[in-house]
A tleap script that builds the chain and sets N, CA, C and O, in Angstrom:
source leaprc.protein.ff14SB
mol = sequence {
  NMET LYS PRO VAL TYR GLU LEU VAL ALA ALA
  MET VAL ALA CYS LEU THR TYR ASP LEU TYR
  GLU LEU PHE GLN GLU ARG ALA ALA ILE ARG
  HIE TYR ASP GLY GLY GLN SER ARG GLU LEU
  ALA GLU ALA MET ALA VAL LEU ASP VAL ILE
  HIE LEU ASN ARG LYS GLN THR CYS ASN CYS
  TRP CGLN
}
set mol.1.N position { 0.983 -1.016 0.161 }
set mol.1.CA position { -0.165 0.036 0.120 }
set mol.1.C position { 0.711 1.009 -0.077 }
set mol.1.O position { 1.841 0.910 0.401 }
set mol.2.N position { 0.279 2.245 -0.906 }
set mol.2.CA position { 1.215 3.373 -1.166 }
set mol.2.C position { 0.826 4.490 0.467 }
set mol.2.O position { -0.211 4.923 0.970 }
set mol.3.N position { 2.233 4.570 0.794 }
set mol.3.CA position { 1.671 5.813 1.918 }
set mol.3.C position { 1.194 7.061 1.800 }
set mol.3.O position { 1.657 7.712 0.864 }
set mol.4.N position { 0.333 7.618 2.543 }
set mol.4.CA position { -0.554 8.398 2.428 }
set mol.4.C position { 0.258 10.007 2.122 }
set mol.4.O position { -0.307 10.652 1.239 }
set mol.5.N position { 1.419 10.646 2.718 }
set mol.5.CA position { 2.197 11.208 2.257 }
set mol.5.C position { 3.008 11.469 1.046 }
set mol.5.O position { 3.684 10.465 0.819 }
set mol.6.N position { 3.256 12.563 0.024 }
set mol.6.CA position { 3.875 12.259 -0.995 }
set mol.6.C position { 5.505 11.912 -0.503 }
set mol.6.O position { 6.289 11.084 -0.966 }
set mol.7.N position { 5.665 12.841 0.564 }
set mol.7.CA position { 7.266 13.202 0.843 }
set mol.7.C position { 7.516 11.349 1.732 }
set mol.7.O position { 8.531 10.709 1.460 }
set mol.8.N position { 6.660 10.886 2.527 }
set mol.8.CA position { 6.994 9.737 2.538 }
set mol.8.C position { 6.923 8.379 1.651 }
set mol.8.O position { 7.459 7.301 1.908 }
set mol.9.N position { 6.261 8.662 0.741 }
set mol.9.CA position { 6.036 7.661 -0.508 }
set mol.9.C position { 7.434 7.715 -1.155 }
set mol.9.O position { 7.977 6.686 -1.555 }
set mol.10.N position { 8.018 8.951 -1.254 }
set mol.10.CA position { 9.439 9.107 -2.260 }
set mol.10.C position { 10.396 8.919 -1.412 }
set mol.10.O position { 11.493 8.946 -1.969 }
set mol.11.N position { 10.452 8.685 0.049 }
set mol.11.CA position { 11.216 8.374 0.864 }
set mol.11.C position { 11.316 6.785 0.762 }
set mol.11.O position { 12.459 6.333 0.686 }
set mol.12.N position { 10.277 5.909 0.751 }
set mol.12.CA position { 9.983 4.742 0.986 }
set mol.12.C position { 10.348 3.922 -0.436 }
set mol.12.O position { 10.858 2.812 -0.588 }
set mol.13.N position { 9.908 4.856 -1.361 }
set mol.13.CA position { 9.973 4.165 -2.868 }
set mol.13.C position { 11.689 4.051 -3.232 }
set mol.13.O position { 11.982 3.337 -4.191 }
set mol.14.N position { 12.635 4.636 -2.596 }
set mol.14.CA position { 14.013 4.422 -2.491 }
set mol.14.C position { 14.565 3.317 -1.734 }
set mol.14.O position { 15.645 2.805 -2.029 }
set mol.15.N position { 13.741 2.885 -0.625 }
set mol.15.CA position { 14.472 1.813 0.330 }
set mol.15.C position { 14.662 0.496 -0.735 }
set mol.15.O position { 14.222 0.392 -1.880 }
set mol.16.N position { 15.435 -0.425 0.011 }
set mol.16.CA position { 15.427 -1.556 -0.658 }
set mol.16.C position { 14.330 -2.456 -0.107 }
set mol.16.O position { 13.610 -2.014 0.788 }
set mol.17.N position { 14.132 -3.825 -0.631 }
set mol.17.CA position { 13.135 -4.460 -0.127 }
set mol.17.C position { 13.239 -4.849 1.534 }
set mol.17.O position { 12.236 -5.010 2.229 }
set mol.18.N position { 14.280 -4.939 1.912 }
set mol.18.CA position { 14.652 -5.599 3.371 }
set mol.18.C position { 13.727 -4.256 4.232 }
set mol.18.O position { 12.802 -4.424 5.027 }
set mol.19.N position { 14.314 -2.946 3.779 }
set mol.19.CA position { 14.011 -2.004 4.522 }
set mol.19.C position { 12.438 -1.518 4.508 }
set mol.19.O position { 11.852 -0.938 5.422 }
set mol.20.N position { 11.856 -1.950 3.095 }
set mol.20.CA position { 10.603 -1.478 2.960 }
set mol.20.C position { 9.597 -2.186 3.866 }
set mol.20.O position { 8.552 -1.688 4.286 }
set mol.21.N position { 10.078 -3.484 4.123 }
set mol.21.CA position { 9.322 -4.701 4.971 }
set mol.21.C position { 9.375 -4.010 6.315 }
set mol.21.O position { 8.464 -3.882 7.134 }
set mol.22.N position { 10.401 -3.666 6.365 }
set mol.22.CA position { 10.574 -2.981 8.170 }
set mol.22.C position { 9.852 -1.670 8.237 }
set mol.22.O position { 9.169 -1.268 9.179 }
set mol.23.N position { 10.040 -1.209 7.381 }
set mol.23.CA position { 8.670 0.470 7.275 }
set mol.23.C position { 7.476 -0.373 7.427 }
set mol.23.O position { 6.793 -0.274 8.446 }
set mol.24.N position { 7.172 -1.198 6.482 }
set mol.24.CA position { 5.737 -1.768 6.691 }
set mol.24.C position { 5.148 -2.329 8.004 }
set mol.24.O position { 3.991 -2.148 8.384 }
set mol.25.N position { 6.233 -3.130 8.731 }
set mol.25.CA position { 6.030 -3.693 9.899 }
set mol.25.C position { 5.875 -2.695 10.999 }
set mol.25.O position { 5.069 -2.907 11.906 }
set mol.26.N position { 6.611 -1.612 10.962 }
set mol.26.CA position { 6.952 -0.617 12.135 }
set mol.26.C position { 5.461 0.500 11.999 }
set mol.26.O position { 4.850 0.905 12.987 }
set mol.27.N position { 5.143 0.800 10.735 }
set mol.27.CA position { 3.553 1.459 10.247 }
set mol.27.C position { 2.831 0.779 10.864 }
set mol.27.O position { 2.132 1.196 11.787 }
set mol.28.N position { 2.874 -0.495 10.427 }
set mol.28.CA position { 1.216 -1.362 10.952 }
set mol.28.C position { 1.210 -1.680 12.339 }
set mol.28.O position { 0.146 -2.115 12.781 }
set mol.29.N position { 2.467 -1.519 13.364 }
set mol.29.CA position { 2.489 -1.684 14.604 }
set mol.29.C position { 2.296 -0.494 15.152 }
set mol.29.O position { 1.852 -0.569 16.298 }
set mol.30.N position { 2.505 0.812 14.661 }
set mol.30.CA position { 2.339 2.239 15.348 }
set mol.30.C position { 0.831 2.071 15.008 }
set mol.30.O position { 0.073 2.430 15.909 }
set mol.31.N position { 0.260 1.595 13.880 }
set mol.31.CA position { -1.021 1.956 13.462 }
set mol.31.C position { -2.212 1.258 14.336 }
set mol.31.O position { -3.188 1.799 14.856 }
set mol.32.N position { -1.804 -0.169 14.331 }
set mol.32.CA position { -2.797 -0.845 14.881 }
set mol.32.C position { -2.628 -1.342 16.293 }
set mol.32.O position { -3.643 -1.541 16.961 }
set mol.33.N position { -1.392 -1.567 16.823 }
set mol.33.CA position { -1.257 -1.921 18.084 }
set mol.33.C position { -0.936 -0.604 18.752 }
set mol.33.O position { -0.862 -0.707 19.977 }
set mol.34.N position { -0.722 0.636 18.256 }
set mol.34.CA position { -0.253 1.933 19.012 }
set mol.34.C position { -1.453 2.861 18.983 }
set mol.34.O position { -1.492 3.736 19.849 }
set mol.35.N position { -2.361 2.787 18.163 }
set mol.35.CA position { -3.289 3.506 17.708 }
set mol.35.C position { -3.368 4.861 17.342 }
set mol.35.O position { -4.257 5.679 17.581 }
set mol.36.N position { -2.044 5.010 16.574 }
set mol.36.CA position { -1.819 6.082 15.885 }
set mol.36.C position { -2.396 6.283 14.575 }
set mol.36.O position { -2.715 5.293 13.917 }
set mol.37.N position { -2.552 7.352 14.160 }
set mol.37.CA position { -3.663 7.813 12.857 }
set mol.37.C position { -2.306 7.138 11.587 }
set mol.37.O position { -1.098 7.306 11.754 }
set mol.38.N position { -2.850 6.492 10.548 }
set mol.38.CA position { -2.266 5.992 9.573 }
set mol.38.C position { -0.834 6.912 8.866 }
set mol.38.O position { 0.262 6.472 8.521 }
set mol.39.N position { -1.343 8.241 8.834 }
set mol.39.CA position { -0.386 9.232 8.449 }
set mol.39.C position { 0.524 9.350 9.452 }
set mol.39.O position { 1.647 9.385 8.949 }
set mol.40.N position { 0.559 9.423 10.578 }
set mol.40.CA position { 1.343 9.564 11.554 }
set mol.40.C position { 2.236 8.137 11.773 }
set mol.40.O position { 3.427 8.250 12.065 }
set mol.41.N position { 1.865 7.312 11.683 }
set mol.41.CA position { 2.217 5.610 11.810 }
set mol.41.C position { 3.488 5.670 10.801 }
set mol.41.O position { 4.666 5.497 11.117 }
set mol.42.N position { 3.012 5.933 9.620 }
set mol.42.CA position { 4.040 6.101 8.227 }
set mol.42.C position { 4.978 6.730 8.331 }
set mol.42.O position { 6.066 6.272 7.983 }
set mol.43.N position { 4.850 7.938 8.826 }
set mol.43.CA position { 5.961 9.220 8.973 }
set mol.43.C position { 7.030 8.651 10.054 }
set mol.43.O position { 8.214 8.479 9.764 }
set mol.44.N position { 6.402 8.341 11.513 }
set mol.44.CA position { 7.151 7.975 12.393 }
set mol.44.C position { 7.943 6.410 11.957 }
set mol.44.O position { 9.072 6.055 12.296 }
set mol.45.N position { 7.312 5.928 11.420 }
set mol.45.CA position { 8.209 4.106 10.640 }
set mol.45.C position { 9.128 4.876 9.889 }
set mol.45.O position { 10.278 4.440 9.946 }
set mol.46.N position { 8.958 5.940 9.168 }
set mol.46.CA position { 10.233 6.128 8.295 }
set mol.46.C position { 11.578 6.429 9.124 }
set mol.46.O position { 12.714 6.052 8.834 }
set mol.47.N position { 11.133 7.277 10.336 }
set mol.47.CA position { 11.960 7.602 11.054 }
set mol.47.C position { 12.509 6.455 11.928 }
set mol.47.O position { 13.689 6.426 12.277 }
set mol.48.N position { 11.317 5.205 12.381 }
set mol.48.CA position { 12.353 4.343 12.886 }
set mol.48.C position { 13.129 3.717 11.983 }
set mol.48.O position { 14.038 3.092 12.529 }
set mol.49.N position { 13.114 3.633 10.598 }
set mol.49.CA position { 13.797 3.054 9.803 }
set mol.49.C position { 15.119 3.565 9.835 }
set mol.49.O position { 16.120 2.857 9.937 }
set mol.50.N position { 15.111 5.000 9.733 }
set mol.50.CA position { 16.466 5.622 9.428 }
set mol.50.C position { 16.981 5.398 10.694 }
set mol.50.O position { 18.143 5.043 10.497 }
set mol.51.N position { 16.718 5.411 12.127 }
set mol.51.CA position { 17.379 5.229 13.220 }
set mol.51.C position { 17.861 4.020 13.447 }
set mol.51.O position { 18.889 3.892 14.112 }
set mol.52.N position { 17.142 2.859 12.889 }
set mol.52.CA position { 17.521 1.474 13.132 }
set mol.52.C position { 18.605 1.201 12.123 }
set mol.52.O position { 19.625 0.559 12.372 }
set mol.53.N position { 18.242 1.843 10.745 }
set mol.53.CA position { 19.707 1.545 9.859 }
set mol.53.C position { 20.156 2.728 9.329 }
set mol.53.O position { 19.850 3.024 8.174 }
set mol.54.N position { 21.009 3.628 10.174 }
set mol.54.CA position { 21.390 4.933 9.532 }
set mol.54.C position { 22.086 4.770 8.212 }
set mol.54.O position { 21.629 5.459 7.300 }
set mol.55.N position { 23.093 3.999 7.938 }
set mol.55.CA position { 24.009 3.832 7.001 }
set mol.55.C position { 23.314 3.355 5.716 }
set mol.55.O position { 23.575 3.732 4.573 }
set mol.56.N position { 22.561 2.633 6.023 }
set mol.56.CA position { 22.021 1.718 4.824 }
set mol.56.C position { 20.662 2.527 4.456 }
set mol.56.O position { 20.302 2.367 3.290 }
set mol.57.N position { 20.218 2.985 4.892 }
set mol.57.CA position { 19.044 4.323 4.684 }
set mol.57.C position { 19.838 5.582 4.119 }
set mol.57.O position { 19.450 6.027 3.039 }
set mol.58.N position { 20.707 6.076 4.629 }
set mol.58.CA position { 21.354 7.448 3.768 }
set mol.58.C position { 22.281 7.003 2.393 }
set mol.58.O position { 22.596 7.785 1.495 }
set mol.59.N position { 22.685 5.347 2.466 }
set mol.59.CA position { 22.659 5.218 0.990 }
set mol.59.C position { 21.794 4.971 0.054 }
set mol.59.O position { 22.181 4.959 -1.114 }
set mol.60.N position { 20.210 4.680 0.432 }
set mol.60.CA position { 19.116 4.739 -0.455 }
set mol.60.C position { 19.090 5.976 -1.010 }
set mol.60.O position { 18.932 5.982 -2.230 }
set mol.61.N position { 19.218 7.197 -0.380 }
set mol.61.CA position { 18.800 8.513 -0.795 }
set mol.61.C position { 19.975 9.460 -1.392 }
set mol.61.O position { 19.703 10.620 -1.700 }
set mol.62.N position { 21.182 8.984 -1.536 }
set mol.62.CA position { 22.393 9.447 -2.246 }
set mol.62.C position { 22.123 9.548 -3.718 }
set mol.62.O position { 23.012 9.919 -4.485 }
savepdb mol mol.pdb
quit
């Protein structure tokens, strides 16, 4: 499913498959288990992925 916000969608589009799967997992946890709105859950999930994989994500966006 494509993220709601264009900026989040653009960032996610550059992720490797593994990082994209991590993003999906983190967004789902934040949305369904954490009760966050979908928009907030996706934005926070991108930050989670960056925090957990700084070197790999920075390489995606260069």
